[in-house]
N, C-alpha and C positions, 0 to 999 in steps of 0.2 A: 449453335450451340450453347448448353446453356450456361454458361459461364461468361458468355462474352459481354464483356462488362460494357455496361449502358451507360456511355458517356450521354450526357445533356438529357438524360431522363430527370422528365419532368423541372429542367433548369431554368426554363422560362418561368413557371410558378415560384421556383426558390429565387432566382432574380430580383423577381415581382417582389416577394414576400421583403428583401434585405433595402430594395428602395422605398418600399412601404415605411419601414423603420425610420429611413433618414429623411422621412418628409417630402420626397419626390418622385410620387408615384406617378408612375406615365399614364397618358389618357387612353393607350390601348397596344396592342401588340399589330406592329405593322406588316400586314400579307401581302402586300402589292410595291414593287421597286415605286412604281409611279407615284403613289400618295407618298411615299416615304421621301421620294424628292424632291416633292412640294414644301417640306418642312424639315429640313434633315437635322434642324436645331433640337426637336421634338422627340425624336427619333431613339428609343434607349431599350426598344426589343423590335429585333427585324426576325420576322420567319417567312421565307421565301424560297423553301425548299422545290425541287422537282417543279422547277417552270423553265428550264430549259436558257438559262442565262449563261452568256459567255463571259460578261464580265460588267463590272461595277462603273457609272458615269465617272470618268477620271477627275473631275471637274467640282464634285460633291464630295463633301466629308462628312462624318457622323460624330461629332465632339463628342455625344453624350452617348453613343449605344454602349450597352453593359450586355447585349445576349444577343449573338446573331446565329441564324440557321442558314445557310447557303448548299444546301446537302442534296445530292441530288439534281445537279444540273449538269451544263457543258462547259463548265472553269477549265481553262487551261496552264491559265498563271492564278497563283495567289492575288487576290483583290488587294491591293500595296494601298490604297485609299483607306484601308483599315489599320493602318499601321499611325493614322492620325486621331484613332478612338483610343486615347488614353485609358478610358475606362471600362474598356473592355475585359470581359470575366469568362464569358461561355462563347465560342466560336468553333461550329460543325460546318467541316468543310468537306466531309464525306462524299463517297460517289461522285466525284467530278473526273476530271483528267489530269491533273496537276504533276507535274514531273519534278519540283525538288519545291524544299519550301526557303523563303529567302534570308537573307541573314539579318536583315530586319525583323524579324520576329521577336528581338530581342528590345524594341519598343514598347509591346503589350507587357508591359512590367506585373499588372495586376492579374493577369488570364490565368484563369484556374481551371478551365477544362475544352480540352483543345481535342478535337477529331477529324483525324485527316484519311480516314479509313477507305478502300478500296479505291485508290488514285494509281499513279504511277510513278511513285516517288523513289529515286534510287539512295538518294543519300540524305541527311539530317544537316544542320550546320551547327558547329560548335557554339554559335550564339543561342542553341536552344537552351541550355546551361545554366544561363541568367533569368528565365524564368524562375524565380525563388518561391512564388506562390500557387505554382501548377501542382496541383492535386490529382487530375485525370488527363490519362495521354492515351490515344486510340492513333495508331499506325498501321493498324489493320489491312492485309492484303494490298502490300505494295511492291515495292522489288530492293527492300532495303537486304543488303549484306553485312552490314556492320550496325553498331549504334556510333554516337561522335564522344571523344573523351571525357568531354565533360557533363557526359549524361549523369555521373555519380553526384553533380550538383545541384540536382532537381529535387533538394532535401522536405519539398513539402508532396511530396509522390505520395498517393495512396494506390490510384488505379494503372495499370500499365498492360495495355495491350496491344503486341507486335506479333501477334500470329497471322499465320501465311505471308514469310517473307523466306529469305534464303539463309539466314541470320546462323552463325555455327559456334560462335561465344560469346559468352557474357561480357558486359563494357568493364574497362578497367574496375577497380573500388567499388563493383556494384553494393557491397554491403552496406555501404552509407546509405543506401537509400530505405534507411531503417523503420519511417513511417506504411511504407508500402504492405498494402493489404489484399489487393489481387492483382496475379499474376498470370497474363493467358501467354504461353508462348507456343501453341500448337502450330502445327506444321511449317516448321523450320527445317534446321538439318544441325540443331544441337547432337553432341553425343553423349554427352555428361551434364550432369547437377552440379554446380561447385560445391565446395565443402563451405565456403563461404555463406552461402544457403544460410546457415546456421544462427546469422547476427542479423536477420530479419525478423524479428520475434513477434513483430503484428500482422505477419504472414496470415490471411486467415483462407483463401483460395490461390493452387495453384493447377493450371490445365498447360500440359506437355506433352496433349497426344501429339500423335503421327510426328514423330523426329525418329533421330539413331541413336537413342540415349541408350548407352549399355551399362552405364553408372549411377548408382542413386548414391550420395554420402550419407554415412552412421546420422550427420547432425542435423538430416532433414527430422530426425525425431526428436530435435529441443524446441520444436514450434510449438509450443504448447496452445497456441490461440488456430492453428491448424485446423480447419473443419472439411475441405475436402481437397482430393489430390488426385489428380486426371492423367494421368501417364500412360495410357491406352496407345497399341498401335507402334511399338518400340522395338528395340531389340534387347532387351533385360531377359538375363536366365536364372536370377541369383534376387531375391530382395534381402537387403540388409538388416539383421535383427537391431539394428537402430531406428528403424523407422517405425519400430512397434512403440517406441517410447512415445509418439504422437500421441497423446489418451485421448484426445478429443476429437481425431477424425472422426467425419457420420459417413462421408461418402469416399470409396476408394477404388477407382478404375486401374485395372492392371491387365486387361484385356489385350489379344491380340501382341504377346509378345512371345518369349521362349522357356516359360518356366516349367520345372518340371516337380516343383516341389515349393511348400512354403516353410519360413521360419517356424517354429513353435512358438516363438512369443507373439504372434500376431492373434493369440487370443487374450492379449490383453487391452486390444481395439474394442473395448468393450460398447463404446458409443457408435461402433459403426452402422449405419439403418440403411446402409446401400454398397456391395460391393459385386466388382463385375472382375470376372474371372476366366472370360470365355475365349475362346482360340489360342488357348496354349497348350502344355502336352504334360496334363497335371494326368496321373495313373489313379492311384490310388486317393480317392475323396480325402482332403485334408481334416482329419478328425478334430485338430483344433478349431476349425471354424464352428463347430456345435457350440462354443463358449460364447459364440456373440449374441448374446442373448436379445439386442435390442435390432437386431436385423429384419430390416422388411422387405429387403429387394436383394437378389443372391442370382448370379448369373454365373453358370460353370457348362454352357454349352459348346461345343466342339472342345474337347476333351478327349480323353481314354477312361475312361471312368466305369470300372466293371460291376459295382456295388457302392450305395450309400450305407455309411455306417447307422447302427441302431440309435446313435444319439443326436441322431439328426432330430429327433422329436424334442429336444432340448430348446427348437428354434422357434418357441410359441408366438414371436411377434412377426412371423414371417408372412406375409401377404403374396410374394411373389417370387416365383422360383424359375429359372430357365435351365432345363438338362437337355435340350436336342443335342443330337449328334453326338450321344457317347456309344457305350456299348451294355448299357443296363439291361439285365434281362427281367428284373421285378424292380418293385419299391418293397422298402419294410414295414413292417404293423406299424411302427412307430410314427409311419405318417399320418395316423389319425388323429396324433395328437396336436398336429398343425393347423388347429381349428380357425386361424386368422387366414388362411390360403384364399386368395381368391382369382392368382392366375396362375396355371401351370402347364409348362411347355414338356412334353418329355417324347417330342417326334425323333425318327430317326434313330433308334436303338433297337432293342431287341427283345422288346417284351410278348413274349405269346400269348397273357393273360392281360384282360383290362383288370388292372390292379384294385382290387377290392378296397384298398384302404382309402384311396381318393373316394370312395362314395361316403365316409363318414365327414367328410369335408364340409358341411350342411353350407356353409358362407361360399362357397366354391362359384365363381361368375364367369371364367374360360378357361377350357380345358383343350389341350392340342396334345394328341398321341396318334399323331398322323407317321406312316412308315415305319408302321412295327409290323408284326406277323399276329395279332389279335385276330381269335377266331369269333367269339359272339359279347355279346354283352351281358352282365349279371342283372338279373331280378332285382339286385339292388340301387341300381342306377333311380330308382325312383325316390331315393332320400336326397339327392342332388336337384333340391326344388328350386334354388336361386340360382342354376346354371343358365347361362344366357347366350353360351358358343361352346359347340362342340365339334371337334376336327377330328375325324377317324378316318381320311381318306388316306389309300395304298395299306390296307391289311387284307384281312381274308375272312370279314363278316359276310355270313349269309342270310341273316335274318335280322330284323330290329325287333325287340320285347316289348309285349305289350305297356309295359310297365315306363316305358316312355312317354305313357298319356300323363306322369305325374310331374314334369318338365314343363310347367305350364308359363314359366319365364322364360322359356329357350324361345331366342331368336334367330340364330343362327345354327342350322344344321347340314354337316357337309362328310360327305361319305360315300364321296367319290373311288374308284378304282377299287373297289369291294367285290362280293358273289352275290350279291344282293338280286333277288328274283319277283320278292310280293313285298308286301306294306302290312302291317297291324293296322285295323280299323280304329285302334282307338288312336291312332295316329291325327286323327280329327281333333283330338282335344287339344292340341297345339295351336289356340287361334290366333296367340302373338307370334306364331313364327315369321319372318320375312323373308327368310332366303333358306333353300332347300336345292341341296349339290348333290344328287346322286351319278353324275355321269360316270360311265364306262362301267357298267356294272351287268347284270343278265335278266334285264328287266324286258319280257315280252309284251307284256300288255301297258299301257298306260295306266299307270295308279289313279284309278277312280276318287280313292279315298283323298287324293291330295286336293281335288276339286273343292275340299269341303274345308280348306284353310285361305280363310276367308280376306288376311291380311297379307299374304304372301304377295311379295313383290319380285323376286326372282326365284325363278324355275331352272334348273339345269339337269336335264336328260340327254346331255348329247352321247351318243358312242353307246346306246343300247340297242335292244332287237324291237322296237318298238314298230306295229305297221299301222296302228291307225290311232286318231287322237278324237277324244269324245264331244260329243254335243256339248258336255257340261263343263268344257273348259271356261264357258261364258260365265260360271260362277266365280272366276277370279277375278274380280272388276278392280284390285289393286294391283294386276300384274303389272308391270313395267318392262320385263326381261325375260323371254323363253328360250330355251335353247333346246333344240329337238334336233339339232344335225348328225349324223351319221348314224341313222335307225334306216328302216326300209317304209317308210311313210311314202305314199305316193299323191296324198291329197289332204284339204283340211276342210272341215266344216265350215258350213258357212257363218256358225254362230262365233266363230274365231273375230268376226269385224265388231263384236259388242265388248271386245276387251277394250275400252276408250281410251285407258291411262298407259295401254303397251307400246314401248319404246325402240324396243330391240325384238326381232324374231330372226333366230339362228336357222335355217333349214340346208345349211351346206352340209354334202354327202350322201343328199337322198336322192330319188328317182323322181323327179318331180318336173313333168313335161311342159314345155314353154305356154299351154293353155293355159294350164293350170297355177302356172305363176303368175302367170296377168290376171287371173280372177283372183289371187288372195291379193297382189297388188290392189285390186279393185276395191278388196274389203278393207284393207290397210293403207290407206293413201299417204298417211302422214308419221307412220313407221319406218326405220332403219331395217331391210329386210334384205338377208344374205343365204341367197340360194347357191 
C-alpha cells in the first residue's frame, strides 16, 4: 500500500546521527548476535533481521542499546532482556510469531519507534500508554479487536498503523492524539469515522480502505493539512459537503463504494492531483470534476457513464485517465485539449470508431481500447509517434493501415480477437517492437513481414488458420516466446533450431505427429515446448 507507514525507515542512520551529536559514536552496527554477545556493552545498534532467531540469550543484557531490528525471525515471545535497555529508542519486531506485548513495555520510556507488524498479537497492555515519547507505532496485521483505554496517553504519537486487524471502534478520547500526522486504518471493521477526527489538526494522511464505513463526518473537512484521504472499498452512498473544505487535499480515493453522485462543492478541491472513483454507480460524469485543473490522475472505470462533458477539456494537467467498463460510444472533440495525457484506458465500452481526438495527443504512451466495436484504424494514427503500447483486442478490425509505420516508439502491439487476414509491409518499420499479439484472427499464411521485426521477443499467433511456418523465422534472433497453437501446422522448418534465445514454443492444438515432435525437441533441446 502506498501509505503503509514506514517505521524504522533510515532509523539506524537517524539514531546514529543522534549518538554522534552526543559524542558517543558507536563503532559499528552489529549484524550478528554472536558478535554482539561478545561485547554487549558496546552494542548501540543491532540489526539481525531475517536470521531465524527464536530468542535472545537470557543471560546477556544490552545496557547501551539504542536501536534494534529483530524483524523477520522466529520469535514467539517478546525478548524481555530488552527491558534492561533503558536507552532504547527504536525497536522493530515485525514479522515474528508474537502473541502478546508484555506489561513491562513501560520500562522503555525513551522508545520513539515501535513496529510489531505481522505478528499474532490479540491485545495491547494498558502500560503502552506510558510511552510518552512514542512517535511511531505499527501493529499492522495482527489480531487486535480493540485498543487499550490508555491509548490516548500516547501524546507524542505522529504515525499510527493499525491496518489489517479487526478493530470496530476508535479508542476513547482519540482526539487527544493531536500530534498525529499519518493514520492507517485499512482492512478493519470500522463503520464510521468519528466527528472528533476534526480535532486532529496535524493529520496529513488517512488510509481507511477496506472497512465497512457508511459515514464520513463533515468535520473531516476542517483538516487543513490533510493531503491524502484513502477511503475506497467501503459502503459510502454519499459524500458530505463538509469534506470539500479540506482544500489542501491532493489525493482522494473513493473507489469501490456506492456513490451515485458527488456534491457540487467537490469543485473546490482544486489541489487534487489524484482522484479515484472507480467501481461506483455514477451515471452522468460529474461535471464539477472539470474544475479540478491540477488533476493528473483520474480513475472512473466500472461506472455507468454514457458521455463525457465537453468541459473535460479544461483538465489540461491530466496525464492518466481510466474509463474502462462504462457505456461510452465516443469521446468528445475537447479530448484534443488534453495534451499532457500519457495513459488512456477506454476498454470495454461501446466505441464503434477509433476516437480521432486521441490522435492529437502526441505525448500519449499507452492506449487501451479493448473490447469495443472498432472496425478500422484511422490514417491519423500516424501522429501518435510517442505511443509505446497499443491494445486493441476484441474489436472488429479487418486491417492495419500502412500509416502504422510512423509509430516507431511502439513496443507492444496487441490486436487479438479481431478480423485480420494480412499485414501491411510498412509494419517492418516498427523495429522497436518487442511484443506482437495477433491471436484469434483470420490469418491464413504466416505474415513474412513479421520476420523483419528484428527486436521481437514475443509473437502470439495462436488460434488462426496458419498451415506453414517459413524458413525466414530464423531471422527473429531475439525471439524468446513463440505461440502458434491451434492452427493447422503439421511440421516446423529445421531453421527453427536457429532461434538461440527461444525459451517457450507453444504448439498445442496442431496436428503434429510423434515423429515430428521428436524432431522439434531435438532441434530445441533447451526450450519449453507444449504440444
